[in-house]
N, C-alpha and C positions, 0 to 999 in steps of 0.2 A: 883346302876345304875345312869348313869348321868342325870342331868336335861335337859329339852328341850333346854335351852339357851346354855348349853355347847355344845350340838349336834349343834346347830344352828351356834355357833362360829366356829366350825371346818368345817362345810358347806360353811360359808360365811355369815356374818351378813348384809352385803349390798354389794353384788357382782353384776355381770353382769345380774344375774336372777332377783334379787329384783329390780334392777334399771329399767329392762325393764317392769316388772310388774307395778312398781311405776308410770312411765311414761304413760303407757296405761290407768290405772285407774285415773290418774290425769285430763284426759280429761272429766271424769264425772263431775269434779268440773266446767268446762266451761258451760256444757249443763245445769247443775242444776241452775247456776247463771241465765241463760236465762229464765228458768221457774219462778225462784224466782222473777225477777224483771220486766219481760215482760209486766206486766200490764200498766207500765208507757208509752209504745209505742203502745200496743194493745188498750188502752183506752184513746188516746189522743182526748181531746174535739175539734171538728172542729172550726175553726176560723170563718166560714162563713155558717150560717144556719138561717132559719127563719120559722115562722109558716104560712102556705098557708091558705089564706082566701078562703072560697068555692067559686067555679065558676072560680077561678083565672087559674087553670089547662086548662079548656076548652078555656078560653079566650087566654091563652098563647099558646095553639096548633093552635087556629084559626089564630092568629097574626104571628106565627112563631118566637117567642121571645126565646131567650137564658134564662137560669135560672137567670142570672144577670139582664136582661131586664125586666123579670117578676117581680123581687124583686123591682127593681126601679120604676116600674109603679104602683104596686099593694099593696106594703107594705110601703116603705119609705115615700112616699108623705102623705099617710093618718096619720101615726104615728106623722110625723112632724106637720101636721094640728091640731091633737088632743092635744098633749102635748109635742111637741117639742122633743120627743125621736126618735132615729134612730134604736131602738131595733127590736122588733117584734118576739122575739125568744120563749118566754115562754106565750105570750098573743097575741091575735089578735082582730082587730076590729070586732064587732059583725055585719057585713054586708055581703052580698052575691054579688059578681061581676055579672053583667048583661052580658051574652055572647054576646049581641047585641051592647056592648060598642065599641066605635071607638078605633082602635089600636094606633092611634097616641097620643091620649088624653083620656084614659078611666076615667079620674077624674070626668067628668061631670055626669057620672052615678054610682058614687061611693056610694051615700047614698040611692038610691032607693026611692027618694021622701022624705026622712026624713028631718027634720029641726034640726039643731044643731049637735053637735058632737055625733057620735054613741057611744054605750057603748063597753067596752072591754069584750072579753070572753077568757077563759083558753084554751090554745092549748091542744088538747088531743093526737092525733096521727098523724097530718098533717104537720110534720115537712119536711123541704126540705134542702138538703145538696148538696153543690156544689161538694163534694167528697163523695158519698153515701156509698162506701165500704172502706174508708180509716181506720176506727177503729171500734171497737165494739160499740162505743157510736152511730155512724151513723147508723150501722147495726141494732141494736135493739133499737133505740130511747132513749138511757140512758141520756137524758137531762131534764132540768127543775124539775118537780116533780118526775121524775125517775131517777135523778142524783145519788142518793144513791145506786142505784142498781151496779154502777160501784165500789164502795167500797164493795158491797156484793160480787162481783165476786172475790176480792182478799182475803176477809175473808173466802170464800168457799175453796180457793186454801190452805190456812193456815189450815182450818179444815182437808182438805186431808192430809196435812203434819202431823197433829195431829194423825189422824187414822192410817197413815202408820206407825208411830212411835211405836204405840202399836201392830199392827197386823204383820208387816213385821220385826220388831225388835224381837218379839218373834219368828216368823218363821225362822229367819236367825240363832237364838240359837238353834233351834231344828231340822231343816232340812238342814242347811248348809249355809255358807256364799255365795258362788258363784252361787248356785242354785237360791237363792232369788234375787241376783243381776242381774242375766240374765233374770229371769221372770219380774223383775221391769223395765229393759230397754226395753223389749218388750211391757209392759203395757204403759209405757210414750209414746212411738212411736205411738201405736195404738189409745190411748185416744187423743193424740195431733192431729192426723188426723181428728178424729170425731169432736173435737172441732173447727177445722178450717171450717168444712162444716155443722156445727149444723144449722138446718133450723129455731129455735127459741131459745130464751134466757134460757128457763128452760133446754133443752137438753145441751146448752153450759155449764150451771152451773154443771150439774151432772157429765159431762165427765172432766171438770176442777178439780171436786173434786177428781175424780179417778186418774187424772194425778198427783195431789198433793200427793196422796197415794203412787203411784208407784215412783214418783220422790224422796220422801223420802227414799224409799227403796234403790234406786241407790246410794244416797249420803252417808248415813250412813254406808251401807255394804261395799262399796269400801273403806271408811276411816278405818273401822275395820279390813279388809283384809290387808291393807298396813301396819297397826300398828302391826299386829301379825306375820308378816313374816320377820321382821327386828330385829336387836339387840337392846337393851336397849339404847345404846348410839346414834342410828340413829332413834329413835321415833319421833324427829322433823321433819321427812318428812312429818308428819301430818300437819305442819304448811305450808310446801311447796304446799300441796294440795289446801290450802286455797288461796295461791297466784294464782293458776289456776282459782279458783272462781272469784277472783279480775280481772283476765285477761278477764273472760267472761263478767263481768260488763263492762269493757272498749270495747269489741268486739261488744256488743249488740246495742249501738246506731248506729254503722256503718251498720249493718245489716238493722235496722229501716229506716235509711236514704236511703239506695239503694233500699229497697222493698216498693213499694207505697201502698200495701193494708195490712191490718190486717191478712187476710188468708195466704198471703205470708209469712208474718213474722212468724206466727204460725207454718206454715209448715217447715220454715228454721230452727226453734229452736227444733223442735220435731223430724225431720227425722234422724239426726245423732244418735239418740239413738238406730236405727237398726243396726248400725255399731258395737255397743258394743257387739252384739250377737257372733260376730267373736272371742271374748274373750274366748268363750267356749274351744278353742283349745290351748290357750297360757296361761291363768290365771289359776292356780290350787286352789283347795280347801285349806282353812287354815289348816295347820297340827296341830296347836295347838287345833283347834275345833274339828279334827278328833279324837285326843287323849281323849278329854273328852268325846266322844261318843263311846269309846272302839273300835276304829278303828285304832289300832296301825300299822298293816300292811301297810295300805294306807298312813297313815302319814310318815312311814319310807321310802316307795317308793319315795314320794314327796321330802323328805329330800335328798335322793340319787340324785334325778334329780337336785335339787338346788345345790348340791355340784358339780356335773358334769358340769352344766352350768357355775359355778364360778370358774372352774378349780381346784377344790379341791377333796379330797377323804376322805370319812369316814372310820374310823377305823373298821376292820372286827367284833370286838365284838358288834358293834352297830346292827348287824344283829340278835342279840338275845333280842333286846329290847322288851319288853311286855307293854301292856297298863298299865297305872297308876292305882292306887287304889282310884282315884277320883270317887265318886258315880255319875253315870249319873242320873240326874233329869231334868225335864222340868221346866223353869225358871218361877217365879212369883214375883209379886211385894212384898210379904212378905219377900222374900230372900233379898230384897235390904234394909229392915228396921229391920230385925229380931235381928241383934246383934249391939252393941253400935257404932263401927267405921263405919260399913256400913250405919247404920241410920243417922250418923252425915254427912257422905260424901253425901248421897243421897239428903238429905234436902238443904245442901248448894249449891250443885250444880244445884238442881232444881231452887233455888232462882237466881243463877248466870246465868243460861240459861234464865230465864225469864227477868231479868233486862237487859241482854247484848242485847236481841232481841228488847225489848221495847224502849231503848234508841237508838239503832243502826237505826232502822226504823223510829223513831220519829225525829231523827236529819236529815236522808236523806229526808224525806217529809218536813221538816222545809226549808230546803235548797231549795227544788223544788218549793215552793209556791212563791218564790220572783221573778219568771218570768225569762226572758232571753232566751238564745238559748238552747233549751231542750237537743239537741244531745250533744253539747260542755259541757254544764253544767254536764250531766250525765257521760260523759267521765272523766271529772275532778274529779268528786265525786269518781270514781272508781280508779283513779290514787292516790288519797289521801291515799287509803288503802295499797299501796305497801310499803311505809316507815314503816307502822306497822309491817309487815310480816319481814322486814329487822332488825327492832330493835329486834323483838322476836328471831330471828336466832343468833343475835349478843350475847344476854344476856341470853338465856335460858339454855345453858349448861354451862355457867360460874357462874351465881348466883342462878340458879335453877327456879322452875316454880311459886312458891307462891308469890314472891316479885314482879316480873313484872306484874303478874295477879292482886295483890292488887293494885299496883301503877297505872295500866291502868284504873282500875275502879274509884280510887280516883281522878286522873287527869280528867278524864271525868266529875265527879261531880263538881269538882271545876271550871272547865271551863264553864259547863252549868249556874253555879250560877253566875259567873262574867258577862257572855253574857246577863243574864236576866236584869242586871242593868246597862249595858254600854248604853250610850246616842245614840239615832238614828241618830245624825248628824255626826257620824264617822262610816259609814256603813263598810268601808273596815277592821277597827279594830274589830268590832263586828263580821264580818264574819271570821276574821283570829282566834279569840278565839274559836268560835264555831266549826271551823275546827280541832282546837286542841283538843276538846271534841270528835269530830268524830274520831281522831287518837287515843285516849286513849280508847274509847270503843270498837273500832276495835281490838286493842291489847288484851283487855279482852275476846272478842268474840272468837278470834282465839285460845287463850290459853285454854278456857274452853273445847274445843274439844279434846285437847291433854290431859289435866288432866283428864277428865271424862273417857276416855278410859284406863288411866293408873291405876285408882283407883278402877276398877272392875275386879273380876276374870274371867278367860277364860270362865267358865261355864255361867257366866252372862253378859259378856261384851257387846255383841250387844244389848241385851234386856235392860241393864242398860243404855247404852248410848242412845238408842232410846227413853227411857221412860223419862229420865231427859230432853232430848233435846225437848220432846214434850212441855215443859214450854216455849221453844223458840217460838213454833208455837202460843201458847196462847198469848205470848207478841206481836207477830205479828197481832193477831186479834185485840187486845185491842188498839194498838199504833195509829192508824188513828182516832178512836173515841176519845181517850184521848187527842190526839194532838188538834183536831179541837173543841171539845167541850170545853176544858179548855181555849184554845185560844180566844173562843168567850167571855169569861169572862175578860180575861187580856191575851194579846198577849204572854207574857213571862211566864205565870203560868206553862205550860207544862215543860219548863226548871227547875223550882224550883223542881218539882216533879222528874225530871230525875236526878237532883243534889242529892237529898235526898236517892233515890234508889241506885245510883252508890256509894256513899260514905259508905252506910251500906253494900253493897256487898264488897267493898274493905276491910272491917274490918272483915267480915265473912270468906273469903277465906284464912285468915291468919291462920284459925283454921284447915285447911286441911293438911293431910300428905305432906311432900315434896317428889316427885317422880323422882327427878333427879338421873339418874345413877342405878336405881334398876331395877331388872327384873320384868317382867309383872307378877302379882299374878295369880295363877292358881286356887285358892280355896278362899272360904270366910275366913277360918283360916289364909291364907296369908295376907288378908286385915287387919284382926284384929291385926296382929303383926306389921303393919305399925305404926310408931309414928309419932307425930305431928312435930318432931324436926329433921331437915334434917340429923344431924350427927348420931343421934340414929337410924334414919330410915335405912341409909346405913349399919350401923353395924349389926342390927338385921336381915337385909335381907341377908348379907353375911354368917351369922352364920347359917340362915336358909337353906341357898343353901348347906351348907356343911354336914347337918345333915338329910336332906330329899330329896326326889326325886319327880319329877312332871310327870314322864313318866316311 
């Protein structure tokens, strides 16, 4: 009997059908990038806020002051009097305004008969914002002593990604790709609405976590579906999906600029997920997965539909295709480390995911702390990633996966090391070299998606990709703490750590098998036959195709 790839070749490896499904699922990359990076705009720290002194609200109401007038009369003069500061954000003067004070000049009543400068008191929950609903910072008072809670909100999202990798990655391999994809889209939309109207920060965190869980399900499952319905020569479409992720990064600042409140931004990035439920009628289940679950008739029907839409016709003898002799089992972590080649692949890929995410997010945040126009800087940071995808598309089918994968990591490591020791008096050059590091790690980050899906068998692919990529989420959790804690010791110390991690990763990925031009493995035995050398890899796989069948 023919292999699945032979049937797919006759039905069309990347015809009209696959192009339609590919384009539809690519939209998931845009919405996932919204979720991934939205905290930058949801959590903008207000430019103008201060701590309200007791009694100031009553006096302000009595005098009919605007918020700016209240601040000018009750906060700034007193702080200038005490220590020359114009702040008043995290501390306030330990006084109470007399409601009987005159509106024109309440300063005469400021000290309630005290002599000398009054002491300062820590502000608890009396902050005043000129734009009270502009971000979650002003909504939930995530300032001063509570500022760490903003970082917690992003860590919670990454924890959701981590949980989604384990739970929904497993579910997609057991219950089907498209079912989990649709349920995940529904979950992201519902949780996003609840997040937008959360009455307190605790509820906000709970549903942001759940949104991360379902968001991971949408992203990883759509990636696997696309990879499994195209031929081996077209699997670079996985890189193109990530171009749509980059497009989302570039679109997000435009949304944030046009929408004035964080609730509006949250709804704008969440509601599009409901549109993906329409894919139920146009995106089929992965026929590769159906074959591993002993559902050959359904897989054959889908293959006939693919051939019909592609203007092809399957030979009549394909109607007698039976299910493969692949044993149907539920995936587990032991399956990923039980055999030598699978164990090597799993450990290296886990490290590559962790390193890519840690360095990628670390460099993004490092560029963000230099100030400037947030919307423009964020747009440019996304645009920098487009050349990375183009370089991959140009090289990956010519020289393979491993070499660009290794070079991307090594370039990122060297760039980080050079940036750390460049003098501060040439900021443009320092930024340019750091951007080169961002380009290198983006190349590595995008290739790891493709290589990960190509190095696992169909029976374990979604679970394996999701599990390995969970280290990406762990890197995302650690990145802000590593960046800011080490930067407090020495500003460039994080770059030294990034450099070491990236160079080690570049060396390790050279130990992975080359997957250029091979058919996707269907069983663990297929993976074990992959060699670490490209030429041998291709020969072994071709021989295997001639002597064995997958379906």
